[in-house]
Chimera marker file (.cmm) of the C-alpha trace (Angstrom):
<marker_set name="trace">
<marker id="1" x="6.744" y="-17.825" z="-53.759" r="1" g="1" b="0" radius="0.5"/>
<marker id="2" x="9.169" y="-15.070" z="-54.147" r="1" g="1" b="0" radius="0.5"/>
<marker id="3" x="11.508" y="-15.115" z="-56.961" r="1" g="1" b="0" radius="0.5"/>
<marker id="4" x="14.630" y="-14.929" z="-54.622" r="1" g="1" b="0" radius="0.5"/>
<marker id="5" x="12.995" y="-17.751" z="-52.323" r="1" g="1" b="0" radius="0.5"/>
<marker id="6" x="12.792" y="-20.045" z="-55.597" r="1" g="1" b="0" radius="0.5"/>
<marker id="7" x="16.003" y="-19.389" z="-57.063" r="1" g="1" b="0" radius="0.5"/>
<marker id="8" x="17.477" y="-20.381" z="-53.216" r="1" g="1" b="0" radius="0.5"/>
<marker id="9" x="15.452" y="-23.366" z="-53.125" r="1" g="1" b="0" radius="0.5"/>
<marker id="10" x="16.377" y="-24.428" z="-56.857" r="1" g="1" b="0" radius="0.5"/>
<marker id="11" x="19.615" y="-24.160" z="-55.928" r="1" g="1" b="0" radius="0.5"/>
<marker id="12" x="19.455" y="-26.806" z="-53.597" r="1" g="1" b="0" radius="0.5"/>
<marker id="13" x="20.202" y="-25.072" z="-50.146" r="1" g="1" b="0" radius="0.5"/>
<marker id="14" x="20.530" y="-21.546" z="-49.443" r="1" g="1" b="0" radius="0.5"/>
<marker id="15" x="23.763" y="-20.737" z="-47.819" r="1" g="1" b="0" radius="0.5"/>
<marker id="16" x="22.535" y="-17.392" z="-45.795" r="1" g="1" b="0" radius="0.5"/>
<marker id="17" x="24.956" y="-15.121" z="-44.479" r="1" g="1" b="0" radius="0.5"/>
<marker id="18" x="24.896" y="-14.572" z="-40.654" r="1" g="1" b="0" radius="0.5"/>
<marker id="19" x="23.172" y="-10.846" z="-41.236" r="1" g="1" b="0" radius="0.5"/>
<marker id="20" x="20.018" y="-12.758" z="-42.402" r="1" g="1" b="0" radius="0.5"/>
<marker id="21" x="17.907" y="-12.467" z="-39.201" r="1" g="1" b="0" radius="0.5"/>
<marker id="22" x="15.262" y="-14.951" z="-39.954" r="1" g="1" b="0" radius="0.5"/>
<marker id="23" x="15.808" y="-17.415" z="-42.409" r="1" g="1" b="0" radius="0.5"/>
<marker id="24" x="13.006" y="-20.002" z="-43.733" r="1" g="1" b="0" radius="0.5"/>
<marker id="25" x="13.061" y="-23.344" z="-42.808" r="1" g="1" b="0" radius="0.5"/>
<marker id="26" x="11.528" y="-24.287" z="-46.154" r="1" g="1" b="0" radius="0.5"/>
<marker id="27" x="14.236" y="-22.534" z="-47.963" r="1" g="1" b="0" radius="0.5"/>
<marker id="28" x="17.054" y="-23.988" z="-45.895" r="1" g="1" b="0" radius="0.5"/>
<marker id="29" x="15.734" y="-27.572" z="-46.493" r="1" g="1" b="0" radius="0.5"/>
<marker id="30" x="14.330" y="-26.934" z="-50.211" r="1" g="1" b="0" radius="0.5"/>
<marker id="31" x="16.950" y="-28.874" z="-51.845" r="1" g="1" b="0" radius="0.5"/>
<marker id="32" x="17.544" y="-31.666" z="-48.882" r="1" g="1" b="0" radius="0.5"/>
<marker id="33" x="16.027" y="-35.285" z="-49.484" r="1" g="1" b="0" radius="0.5"/>
<marker id="34" x="14.498" y="-37.149" z="-46.570" r="1" g="1" b="0" radius="0.5"/>
<marker id="35" x="16.844" y="-39.740" z="-45.501" r="1" g="1" b="0" radius="0.5"/>
<marker id="36" x="15.715" y="-42.066" z="-42.259" r="1" g="1" b="0" radius="0.5"/>
<marker id="37" x="13.482" y="-41.814" z="-39.336" r="1" g="1" b="0" radius="0.5"/>
<marker id="38" x="13.789" y="-43.342" z="-36.020" r="1" g="1" b="0" radius="0.5"/>
<marker id="39" x="12.506" y="-43.239" z="-32.287" r="1" g="1" b="0" radius="0.5"/>
<marker id="40" x="14.827" y="-42.092" z="-29.145" r="1" g="1" b="0" radius="0.5"/>
<marker id="41" x="13.789" y="-44.082" z="-26.022" r="1" g="1" b="0" radius="0.5"/>
<marker id="42" x="15.164" y="-43.323" z="-22.587" r="1" g="1" b="0" radius="0.5"/>
<marker id="43" x="14.079" y="-46.119" z="-20.082" r="1" g="1" b="0" radius="0.5"/>
<marker id="44" x="11.323" y="-47.392" z="-22.140" r="1" g="1" b="0" radius="0.5"/>
<marker id="45" x="9.486" y="-44.019" z="-22.591" r="1" g="1" b="0" radius="0.5"/>
<marker id="46" x="9.388" y="-42.617" z="-26.084" r="1" g="1" b="0" radius="0.5"/>
<marker id="47" x="11.243" y="-39.110" z="-25.956" r="1" g="1" b="0" radius="0.5"/>
<marker id="48" x="11.057" y="-38.119" z="-29.530" r="1" g="1" b="0" radius="0.5"/>
<marker id="49" x="10.764" y="-39.169" z="-33.258" r="1" g="1" b="0" radius="0.5"/>
<marker id="50" x="13.995" y="-37.986" z="-35.113" r="1" g="1" b="0" radius="0.5"/>
<marker id="51" x="13.911" y="-37.464" z="-39.160" r="1" g="1" b="0" radius="0.5"/>
<marker id="52" x="17.249" y="-36.559" z="-41.188" r="1" g="1" b="0" radius="0.5"/>
<marker id="53" x="17.059" y="-34.888" z="-44.348" r="1" g="1" b="0" radius="0.5"/>
<marker id="54" x="20.411" y="-34.644" z="-46.468" r="1" g="1" b="0" radius="0.5"/>
<marker id="55" x="21.541" y="-33.324" z="-50.207" r="1" g="1" b="0" radius="0.5"/>
<marker id="56" x="23.082" y="-35.979" z="-52.463" r="1" g="1" b="0" radius="0.5"/>
<marker id="57" x="24.479" y="-39.607" z="-51.555" r="1" g="1" b="0" radius="0.5"/>
<marker id="58" x="26.413" y="-38.527" z="-47.999" r="1" g="1" b="0" radius="0.5"/>
<marker id="59" x="23.972" y="-37.606" z="-45.253" r="1" g="1" b="0" radius="0.5"/>
<marker id="60" x="26.933" y="-36.675" z="-42.784" r="1" g="1" b="0" radius="0.5"/>
<marker id="61" x="27.912" y="-34.065" z="-45.127" r="1" g="1" b="0" radius="0.5"/>
<marker id="62" x="26.492" y="-30.316" z="-44.453" r="1" g="1" b="0" radius="0.5"/>
<marker id="63" x="23.822" y="-29.368" z="-45.553" r="1" g="1" b="0" radius="0.5"/>
<marker id="64" x="21.628" y="-31.578" z="-43.851" r="1" g="1" b="0" radius="0.5"/>
<marker id="65" x="18.668" y="-31.347" z="-41.472" r="1" g="1" b="0" radius="0.5"/>
<marker id="66" x="17.723" y="-33.269" z="-38.249" r="1" g="1" b="0" radius="0.5"/>
<marker id="67" x="14.107" y="-32.780" z="-37.099" r="1" g="1" b="0" radius="0.5"/>
<marker id="68" x="13.022" y="-33.861" z="-33.384" r="1" g="1" b="0" radius="0.5"/>
<marker id="69" x="9.090" y="-34.341" z="-32.901" r="1" g="1" b="0" radius="0.5"/>
<marker id="70" x="8.867" y="-34.322" z="-28.886" r="1" g="1" b="0" radius="0.5"/>
<marker id="71" x="6.611" y="-37.112" z="-27.427" r="1" g="1" b="0" radius="0.5"/>
<marker id="72" x="6.895" y="-35.875" z="-23.800" r="1" g="1" b="0" radius="0.5"/>
<marker id="73" x="7.329" y="-32.469" z="-22.077" r="1" g="1" b="0" radius="0.5"/>
<marker id="74" x="10.887" y="-31.457" z="-21.806" r="1" g="1" b="0" radius="0.5"/>
<marker id="75" x="12.508" y="-28.475" z="-19.869" r="1" g="1" b="0" radius="0.5"/>
<marker id="76" x="14.778" y="-26.564" z="-22.666" r="1" g="1" b="0" radius="0.5"/>
<marker id="77" x="17.586" y="-26.480" z="-20.011" r="1" g="1" b="0" radius="0.5"/>
<marker id="78" x="17.459" y="-30.320" z="-19.798" r="1" g="1" b="0" radius="0.5"/>
<marker id="79" x="17.371" y="-30.783" z="-23.716" r="1" g="1" b="0" radius="0.5"/>
<marker id="80" x="20.709" y="-28.166" z="-23.342" r="1" g="1" b="0" radius="0.5"/>
<marker id="81" x="22.358" y="-30.248" z="-20.386" r="1" g="1" b="0" radius="0.5"/>
<marker id="82" x="21.694" y="-33.767" z="-22.219" r="1" g="1" b="0" radius="0.5"/>
<marker id="83" x="23.552" y="-32.249" z="-25.498" r="1" g="1" b="0" radius="0.5"/>
<marker id="84" x="26.450" y="-31.137" z="-23.707" r="1" g="1" b="0" radius="0.5"/>
<marker id="85" x="26.624" y="-34.766" z="-21.624" r="1" g="1" b="0" radius="0.5"/>
<marker id="86" x="26.574" y="-36.168" z="-25.042" r="1" g="1" b="0" radius="0.5"/>
<marker id="87" x="29.123" y="-34.139" z="-26.534" r="1" g="1" b="0" radius="0.5"/>
<marker id="88" x="31.168" y="-34.810" z="-23.484" r="1" g="1" b="0" radius="0.5"/>
<marker id="89" x="31.007" y="-38.310" z="-24.027" r="1" g="1" b="0" radius="0.5"/>
<marker id="90" x="31.867" y="-38.255" z="-27.728" r="1" g="1" b="0" radius="0.5"/>
<marker id="91" x="35.197" y="-36.060" z="-26.746" r="1" g="1" b="0" radius="0.5"/>
<marker id="92" x="34.661" y="-33.571" z="-29.276" r="1" g="1" b="0" radius="0.5"/>
<marker id="93" x="35.299" y="-30.499" z="-27.288" r="1" g="1" b="0" radius="0.5"/>
<marker id="94" x="37.400" y="-29.084" z="-24.181" r="1" g="1" b="0" radius="0.5"/>
<marker id="95" x="35.207" y="-28.461" z="-21.110" r="1" g="1" b="0" radius="0.5"/>
<marker id="96" x="35.657" y="-24.900" z="-21.738" r="1" g="1" b="0" radius="0.5"/>
<marker id="97" x="34.083" y="-25.074" z="-24.990" r="1" g="1" b="0" radius="0.5"/>
<marker id="98" x="31.107" y="-27.194" z="-23.811" r="1" g="1" b="0" radius="0.5"/>
<marker id="99" x="30.560" y="-24.736" z="-21.068" r="1" g="1" b="0" radius="0.5"/>
<marker id="100" x="30.260" y="-21.849" z="-23.835" r="1" g="1" b="0" radius="0.5"/>
<marker id="101" x="27.800" y="-24.252" z="-25.999" r="1" g="1" b="0" radius="0.5"/>
<marker id="102" x="25.897" y="-25.077" z="-23.160" r="1" g="1" b="0" radius="0.5"/>
<marker id="103" x="25.021" y="-21.537" z="-22.017" r="1" g="1" b="0" radius="0.5"/>
<marker id="104" x="24.304" y="-20.709" z="-25.830" r="1" g="1" b="0" radius="0.5"/>
<marker id="105" x="22.170" y="-23.901" z="-26.152" r="1" g="1" b="0" radius="0.5"/>
<marker id="106" x="20.267" y="-22.918" z="-22.770" r="1" g="1" b="0" radius="0.5"/>
<marker id="107" x="19.350" y="-19.831" z="-24.318" r="1" g="1" b="0" radius="0.5"/>
<marker id="108" x="18.209" y="-21.539" z="-27.753" r="1" g="1" b="0" radius="0.5"/>
<marker id="109" x="16.149" y="-24.464" z="-26.724" r="1" g="1" b="0" radius="0.5"/>
<marker id="110" x="12.501" y="-23.843" z="-25.585" r="1" g="1" b="0" radius="0.5"/>
<marker id="111" x="10.571" y="-25.926" z="-23.258" r="1" g="1" b="0" radius="0.5"/>
<marker id="112" x="8.749" y="-28.518" z="-25.425" r="1" g="1" b="0" radius="0.5"/>
<marker id="113" x="5.629" y="-30.487" z="-25.212" r="1" g="1" b="0" radius="0.5"/>
<marker id="114" x="3.820" y="-33.601" z="-26.905" r="1" g="1" b="0" radius="0.5"/>
<marker id="115" x="4.141" y="-32.591" z="-30.679" r="1" g="1" b="0" radius="0.5"/>
<marker id="116" x="6.358" y="-29.901" z="-30.616" r="1" g="1" b="0" radius="0.5"/>
<marker id="117" x="9.424" y="-30.125" z="-33.225" r="1" g="1" b="0" radius="0.5"/>
<marker id="118" x="12.562" y="-28.811" z="-33.089" r="1" g="1" b="0" radius="0.5"/>
<marker id="119" x="14.950" y="-28.813" z="-36.370" r="1" g="1" b="0" radius="0.5"/>
<marker id="120" x="18.301" y="-27.993" z="-36.685" r="1" g="1" b="0" radius="0.5"/>
<marker id="121" x="20.142" y="-27.008" z="-39.980" r="1" g="1" b="0" radius="0.5"/>
<marker id="122" x="23.768" y="-27.835" z="-40.137" r="1" g="1" b="0" radius="0.5"/>
<marker id="123" x="25.331" y="-25.585" z="-42.795" r="1" g="1" b="0" radius="0.5"/>
<marker id="124" x="29.165" y="-25.343" z="-43.373" r="1" g="1" b="0" radius="0.5"/>
<marker id="125" x="29.150" y="-22.157" z="-41.471" r="1" g="1" b="0" radius="0.5"/>
<marker id="126" x="27.173" y="-23.127" z="-38.247" r="1" g="1" b="0" radius="0.5"/>
<marker id="127" x="23.636" y="-24.354" z="-37.573" r="1" g="1" b="0" radius="0.5"/>
<marker id="128" x="20.255" y="-22.787" z="-37.499" r="1" g="1" b="0" radius="0.5"/>
<marker id="129" x="17.477" y="-23.880" z="-35.258" r="1" g="1" b="0" radius="0.5"/>
<marker id="130" x="13.615" y="-23.837" z="-35.866" r="1" g="1" b="0" radius="0.5"/>
<marker id="131" x="10.816" y="-24.499" z="-33.173" r="1" g="1" b="0" radius="0.5"/>
<marker id="132" x="7.633" y="-25.440" z="-34.736" r="1" g="1" b="0" radius="0.5"/>
<marker id="133" x="8.958" y="-24.061" z="-38.176" r="1" g="1" b="0" radius="0.5"/>
<marker id="134" x="9.744" y="-21.006" z="-36.579" r="1" g="1" b="0" radius="0.5"/>
<marker id="135" x="13.442" y="-19.493" z="-36.767" r="1" g="1" b="0" radius="0.5"/>
<marker id="136" x="14.786" y="-19.406" z="-33.209" r="1" g="1" b="0" radius="0.5"/>
<marker id="137" x="18.383" y="-19.018" z="-33.376" r="1" g="1" b="0" radius="0.5"/>
<marker id="138" x="21.524" y="-19.336" z="-35.321" r="1" g="1" b="0" radius="0.5"/>
<marker id="139" x="25.070" y="-20.468" z="-34.278" r="1" g="1" b="0" radius="0.5"/>
<marker id="140" x="27.573" y="-19.200" z="-36.666" r="1" g="1" b="0" radius="0.5"/>
<marker id="141" x="30.108" y="-21.662" z="-35.232" r="1" g="1" b="0" radius="0.5"/>
<marker id="142" x="31.011" y="-24.773" z="-37.662" r="1" g="1" b="0" radius="0.5"/>
<marker id="143" x="32.894" y="-26.905" z="-34.854" r="1" g="1" b="0" radius="0.5"/>
<marker id="144" x="29.612" y="-26.291" z="-32.531" r="1" g="1" b="0" radius="0.5"/>
<marker id="145" x="27.505" y="-27.592" z="-35.437" r="1" g="1" b="0" radius="0.5"/>
<marker id="146" x="29.719" y="-30.507" z="-36.072" r="1" g="1" b="0" radius="0.5"/>
<marker id="147" x="29.737" y="-31.195" z="-32.482" r="1" g="1" b="0" radius="0.5"/>
<marker id="148" x="25.630" y="-31.059" z="-32.128" r="1" g="1" b="0" radius="0.5"/>
<marker id="149" x="25.078" y="-32.983" z="-34.951" r="1" g="1" b="0" radius="0.5"/>
<marker id="150" x="27.392" y="-35.505" z="-33.912" r="1" g="1" b="0" radius="0.5"/>
<marker id="151" x="25.061" y="-36.422" z="-31.041" r="1" g="1" b="0" radius="0.5"/>
<marker id="152" x="23.084" y="-38.673" z="-33.371" r="1" g="1" b="0" radius="0.5"/>
<marker id="153" x="25.161" y="-38.834" z="-36.830" r="1" g="1" b="0" radius="0.5"/>
<marker id="154" x="28.837" y="-39.994" z="-35.015" r="1" g="1" b="0" radius="0.5"/>
<marker id="155" x="29.736" y="-43.441" z="-35.020" r="1" g="1" b="0" radius="0.5"/>
<marker id="156" x="30.342" y="-43.415" z="-31.414" r="1" g="1" b="0" radius="0.5"/>
<marker id="157" x="26.648" y="-42.099" z="-30.552" r="1" g="1" b="0" radius="0.5"/>
<marker id="158" x="24.938" y="-43.397" z="-27.374" r="1" g="1" b="0" radius="0.5"/>
<marker id="159" x="22.100" y="-44.167" z="-29.701" r="1" g="1" b="0" radius="0.5"/>
<marker id="160" x="23.538" y="-46.480" z="-32.310" r="1" g="1" b="0" radius="0.5"/>
<marker id="161" x="20.336" y="-47.803" z="-33.579" r="1" g="1" b="0" radius="0.5"/>
<marker id="162" x="18.838" y="-44.666" z="-34.019" r="1" g="1" b="0" radius="0.5"/>
<marker id="163" x="21.971" y="-43.590" z="-35.828" r="1" g="1" b="0" radius="0.5"/>
<marker id="164" x="21.311" y="-46.465" z="-38.108" r="1" g="1" b="0" radius="0.5"/>
<marker id="165" x="17.872" y="-45.615" z="-38.828" r="1" g="1" b="0" radius="0.5"/>
<marker id="166" x="18.734" y="-42.192" z="-39.717" r="1" g="1" b="0" radius="0.5"/>
<marker id="167" x="21.424" y="-43.041" z="-42.297" r="1" g="1" b="0" radius="0.5"/>
<marker id="168" x="19.199" y="-45.625" z="-44.043" r="1" g="1" b="0" radius="0.5"/>
<marker id="169" x="19.153" y="-44.428" z="-48.032" r="1" g="1" b="0" radius="0.5"/>
<marker id="170" x="15.844" y="-43.330" z="-49.053" r="1" g="1" b="0" radius="0.5"/>
<marker id="171" x="14.077" y="-46.071" z="-50.963" r="1" g="1" b="0" radius="0.5"/>
<link id1="1" id2="2" r="1" g="1" b="0" radius="0.2"/>
<link id1="2" id2="3" r="1" g="1" b="0" radius="0.2"/>
<link id1="3" id2="4" r="1" g="1" b="0" radius="0.2"/>
<link id1="4" id2="5" r="1" g="1" b="0" radius="0.2"/>
<link id1="5" id2="6" r="1" g="1" b="0" radius="0.2"/>
<link id1="6" id2="7" r="1" g="1" b="0" radius="0.2"/>
<link id1="7" id2="8" r="1" g="1" b="0" radius="0.2"/>
<link id1="8" id2="9" r="1" g="1" b="0" radius="0.2"/>
<link id1="9" id2="10" r="1" g="1" b="0" radius="0.2"/>
<link id1="10" id2="11" r="1" g="1" b="0" radius="0.2"/>
<link id1="11" id2="12" r="1" g="1" b="0" radius="0.2"/>
<link id1="12" id2="13" r="1" g="1" b="0" radius="0.2"/>
<link id1="13" id2="14" r="1" g="1" b="0" radius="0.2"/>
<link id1="14" id2="15" r="1" g="1" b="0" radius="0.2"/>
<link id1="15" id2="16" r="1" g="1" b="0" radius="0.2"/>
<link id1="16" id2="17" r="1" g="1" b="0" radius="0.2"/>
<link id1="17" id2="18" r="1" g="1" b="0" radius="0.2"/>
<link id1="18" id2="19" r="1" g="1" b="0" radius="0.2"/>
<link id1="19" id2="20" r="1" g="1" b="0" radius="0.2"/>
<link id1="20" id2="21" r="1" g="1" b="0" radius="0.2"/>
<link id1="21" id2="22" r="1" g="1" b="0" radius="0.2"/>
<link id1="22" id2="23" r="1" g="1" b="0" radius="0.2"/>
<link id1="23" id2="24" r="1" g="1" b="0" radius="0.2"/>
<link id1="24" id2="25" r="1" g="1" b="0" radius="0.2"/>
<link id1="25" id2="26" r="1" g="1" b="0" radius="0.2"/>
<link id1="26" id2="27" r="1" g="1" b="0" radius="0.2"/>
<link id1="27" id2="28" r="1" g="1" b="0" radius="0.2"/>
<link id1="28" id2="29" r="1" g="1" b="0" radius="0.2"/>
<link id1="29" id2="30" r="1" g="1" b="0" radius="0.2"/>
<link id1="30" id2="31" r="1" g="1" b="0" radius="0.2"/>
<link id1="31" id2="32" r="1" g="1" b="0" radius="0.2"/>
<link id1="32" id2="33" r="1" g="1" b="0" radius="0.2"/>
<link id1="33" id2="34" r="1" g="1" b="0" radius="0.2"/>
<link id1="34" id2="35" r="1" g="1" b="0" radius="0.2"/>
<link id1="35" id2="36" r="1" g="1" b="0" radius="0.2"/>
<link id1="36" id2="37" r="1" g="1" b="0" radius="0.2"/>
<link id1="37" id2="38" r="1" g="1" b="0" radius="0.2"/>
<link id1="38" id2="39" r="1" g="1" b="0" radius="0.2"/>
<link id1="39" id2="40" r="1" g="1" b="0" radius="0.2"/>
<link id1="40" id2="41" r="1" g="1" b="0" radius="0.2"/>
<link id1="41" id2="42" r="1" g="1" b="0" radius="0.2"/>
<link id1="42" id2="43" r="1" g="1" b="0" radius="0.2"/>
<link id1="43" id2="44" r="1" g="1" b="0" radius="0.2"/>
<link id1="44" id2="45" r="1" g="1" b="0" radius="0.2"/>
<link id1="45" id2="46" r="1" g="1" b="0" radius="0.2"/>
<link id1="46" id2="47" r="1" g="1" b="0" radius="0.2"/>
<link id1="47" id2="48" r="1" g="1" b="0" radius="0.2"/>
<link id1="48" id2="49" r="1" g="1" b="0" radius="0.2"/>
<link id1="49" id2="50" r="1" g="1" b="0" radius="0.2"/>
<link id1="50" id2="51" r="1" g="1" b="0" radius="0.2"/>
<link id1="51" id2="52" r="1" g="1" b="0" radius="0.2"/>
<link id1="52" id2="53" r="1" g="1" b="0" radius="0.2"/>
<link id1="53" id2="54" r="1" g="1" b="0" radius="0.2"/>
<link id1="54" id2="55" r="1" g="1" b="0" radius="0.2"/>
<link id1="55" id2="56" r="1" g="1" b="0" radius="0.2"/>
<link id1="56" id2="57" r="1" g="1" b="0" radius="0.2"/>
<link id1="57" id2="58" r="1" g="1" b="0" radius="0.2"/>
<link id1="58" id2="59" r="1" g="1" b="0" radius="0.2"/>
<link id1="59" id2="60" r="1" g="1" b="0" radius="0.2"/>
<link id1="60" id2="61" r="1" g="1" b="0" radius="0.2"/>
<link id1="61" id2="62" r="1" g="1" b="0" radius="0.2"/>
<link id1="62" id2="63" r="1" g="1" b="0" radius="0.2"/>
<link id1="63" id2="64" r="1" g="1" b="0" radius="0.2"/>
<link id1="64" id2="65" r="1" g="1" b="0" radius="0.2"/>
<link id1="65" id2="66" r="1" g="1" b="0" radius="0.2"/>
<link id1="66" id2="67" r="1" g="1" b="0" radius="0.2"/>
<link id1="67" id2="68" r="1" g="1" b="0" radius="0.2"/>
<link id1="68" id2="69" r="1" g="1" b="0" radius="0.2"/>
<link id1="69" id2="70" r="1" g="1" b="0" radius="0.2"/>
<link id1="70" id2="71" r="1" g="1" b="0" radius="0.2"/>
<link id1="71" id2="72" r="1" g="1" b="0" radius="0.2"/>
<link id1="72" id2="73" r="1" g="1" b="0" radius="0.2"/>
<link id1="73" id2="74" r="1" g="1" b="0" radius="0.2"/>
<link id1="74" id2="75" r="1" g="1" b="0" radius="0.2"/>
<link id1="75" id2="76" r="1" g="1" b="0" radius="0.2"/>
<link id1="76" id2="77" r="1" g="1" b="0" radius="0.2"/>
<link id1="77" id2="78" r="1" g="1" b="0" radius="0.2"/>
<link id1="78" id2="79" r="1" g="1" b="0" radius="0.2"/>
<link id1="79" id2="80" r="1" g="1" b="0" radius="0.2"/>
<link id1="80" id2="81" r="1" g="1" b="0" radius="0.2"/>
<link id1="81" id2="82" r="1" g="1" b="0" radius="0.2"/>
<link id1="82" id2="83" r="1" g="1" b="0" radius="0.2"/>
<link id1="83" id2="84" r="1" g="1" b="0" radius="0.2"/>
<link id1="84" id2="85" r="1" g="1" b="0" radius="0.2"/>
<link id1="85" id2="86" r="1" g="1" b="0" radius="0.2"/>
<link id1="86" id2="87" r="1" g="1" b="0" radius="0.2"/>
<link id1="87" id2="88" r="1" g="1" b="0" radius="0.2"/>
<link id1="88" id2="89" r="1" g="1" b="0" radius="0.2"/>
<link id1="89" id2="90" r="1" g="1" b="0" radius="0.2"/>
<link id1="90" id2="91" r="1" g="1" b="0" radius="0.2"/>
<link id1="91" id2="92" r="1" g="1" b="0" radius="0.2"/>
<link id1="92" id2="93" r="1" g="1" b="0" radius="0.2"/>
<link id1="93" id2="94" r="1" g="1" b="0" radius="0.2"/>
<link id1="94" id2="95" r="1" g="1" b="0" radius="0.2"/>
<link id1="95" id2="96" r="1" g="1" b="0" radius="0.2"/>
<link id1="96" id2="97" r="1" g="1" b="0" radius="0.2"/>
<link id1="97" id2="98" r="1" g="1" b="0" radius="0.2"/>
<link id1="98" id2="99" r="1" g="1" b="0" radius="0.2"/>
<link id1="99" id2="100" r="1" g="1" b="0" radius="0.2"/>
<link id1="100" id2="101" r="1" g="1" b="0" radius="0.2"/>
<link id1="101" id2="102" r="1" g="1" b="0" radius="0.2"/>
<link id1="102" id2="103" r="1" g="1" b="0" radius="0.2"/>
<link id1="103" id2="104" r="1" g="1" b="0" radius="0.2"/>
<link id1="104" id2="105" r="1" g="1" b="0" radius="0.2"/>
<link id1="105" id2="106" r="1" g="1" b="0" radius="0.2"/>
<link id1="106" id2="107" r="1" g="1" b="0" radius="0.2"/>
<link id1="107" id2="108" r="1" g="1" b="0" radius="0.2"/>
<link id1="108" id2="109" r="1" g="1" b="0" radius="0.2"/>
<link id1="109" id2="110" r="1" g="1" b="0" radius="0.2"/>
<link id1="110" id2="111" r="1" g="1" b="0" radius="0.2"/>
<link id1="111" id2="112" r="1" g="1" b="0" radius="0.2"/>
<link id1="112" id2="113" r="1" g="1" b="0" radius="0.2"/>
<link id1="113" id2="114" r="1" g="1" b="0" radius="0.2"/>
<link id1="114" id2="115" r="1" g="1" b="0" radius="0.2"/>
<link id1="115" id2="116" r="1" g="1" b="0" radius="0.2"/>
<link id1="116" id2="117" r="1" g="1" b="0" radius="0.2"/>
<link id1="117" id2="118" r="1" g="1" b="0" radius="0.2"/>
<link id1="118" id2="119" r="1" g="1" b="0" radius="0.2"/>
<link id1="119" id2="120" r="1" g="1" b="0" radius="0.2"/>
<link id1="120" id2="121" r="1" g="1" b="0" radius="0.2"/>
<link id1="121" id2="122" r="1" g="1" b="0" radius="0.2"/>
<link id1="122" id2="123" r="1" g="1" b="0" radius="0.2"/>
<link id1="123" id2="124" r="1" g="1" b="0" radius="0.2"/>
<link id1="124" id2="125" r="1" g="1" b="0" radius="0.2"/>
<link id1="125" id2="126" r="1" g="1" b="0" radius="0.2"/>
<link id1="126" id2="127" r="1" g="1" b="0" radius="0.2"/>
<link id1="127" id2="128" r="1" g="1" b="0" radius="0.2"/>
<link id1="128" id2="129" r="1" g="1" b="0" radius="0.2"/>
<link id1="129" id2="130" r="1" g="1" b="0" radius="0.2"/>
<link id1="130" id2="131" r="1" g="1" b="0" radius="0.2"/>
<link id1="131" id2="132" r="1" g="1" b="0" radius="0.2"/>
<link id1="132" id2="133" r="1" g="1" b="0" radius="0.2"/>
<link id1="133" id2="134" r="1" g="1" b="0" radius="0.2"/>
<link id1="134" id2="135" r="1" g="1" b="0" radius="0.2"/>
<link id1="135" id2="136" r="1" g="1" b="0" radius="0.2"/>
<link id1="136" id2="137" r="1" g="1" b="0" radius="0.2"/>
<link id1="137" id2="138" r="1" g="1" b="0" radius="0.2"/>
<link id1="138" id2="139" r="1" g="1" b="0" radius="0.2"/>
<link id1="139" id2="140" r="1" g="1" b="0" radius="0.2"/>
<link id1="140" id2="141" r="1" g="1" b="0" radius="0.2"/>
<link id1="141" id2="142" r="1" g="1" b="0" radius="0.2"/>
<link id1="142" id2="143" r="1" g="1" b="0" radius="0.2"/>
<link id1="143" id2="144" r="1" g="1" b="0" radius="0.2"/>
<link id1="144" id2="145" r="1" g="1" b="0" radius="0.2"/>
<link id1="145" id2="146" r="1" g="1" b="0" radius="0.2"/>
<link id1="146" id2="147" r="1" g="1" b="0" radius="0.2"/>
<link id1="147" id2="148" r="1" g="1" b="0" radius="0.2"/>
<link id1="148" id2="149" r="1" g="1" b="0" radius="0.2"/>
<link id1="149" id2="150" r="1" g="1" b="0" radius="0.2"/>
<link id1="150" id2="151" r="1" g="1" b="0" radius="0.2"/>
<link id1="151" id2="152" r="1" g="1" b="0" radius="0.2"/>
<link id1="152" id2="153" r="1" g="1" b="0" radius="0.2"/>
<link id1="153" id2="154" r="1" g="1" b="0" radius="0.2"/>
<link id1="154" id2="155" r="1" g="1" b="0" radius="0.2"/>
<link id1="155" id2="156" r="1" g="1" b="0" radius="0.2"/>
<link id1="156" id2="157" r="1" g="1" b="0" radius="0.2"/>
<link id1="157" id2="158" r="1" g="1" b="0" radius="0.2"/>
<link id1="158" id2="159" r="1" g="1" b="0" radius="0.2"/>
<link id1="159" id2="160" r="1" g="1" b="0" radius="0.2"/>
<link id1="160" id2="161" r="1" g="1" b="0" radius="0.2"/>
<link id1="161" id2="162" r="1" g="1" b="0" radius="0.2"/>
<link id1="162" id2="163" r="1" g="1" b="0" radius="0.2"/>
<link id1="163" id2="164" r="1" g="1" b="0" radius="0.2"/>
<link id1="164" id2="165" r="1" g="1" b="0" radius="0.2"/>
<link id1="165" id2="166" r="1" g="1" b="0" radius="0.2"/>
<link id1="166" id2="167" r="1" g="1" b="0" radius="0.2"/>
<link id1="167" id2="168" r="1" g="1" b="0" radius="0.2"/>
<link id1="168" id2="169" r="1" g="1" b="0" radius="0.2"/>
<link id1="169" id2="170" r="1" g="1" b="0" radius="0.2"/>
<link id1="170" id2="171" r="1" g="1" b="0" radius="0.2"/>
</marker_set>
């Protein structure tokens, strides 16, 4: 491990400047502790398994990371559309903002197949996304990051059982 990466990981979480084009997932999540894991099902079908990593005693406060390991083939555009629908249901942003965020997510999220993993890292300055541990995008918008992670972590989520599992204190 390069000295710089070690120092950043030892600090808990690297708050990387937006100019860094390819942050590393292991560096971003190096100081995070695994919290809970749960499954998301739609109409009885297993869609993905989710795992939450967070720093300290408050798993809702950035920095945190949420990993989704998909159990079905899904179109990236459908992932983006579902994310916008969830944000809309939470009444997190106005329609104009949701449109912009939806267009950005449609550019970010790839088509996935069984076994693929997308990890989102919520930083104070925004979000970083990784597909199968490879960096795919940064969104330097704190409001977007709060809204995106609220899909799973807000008390009003459409998947309250999954939220409860994700927020289980590691034991």
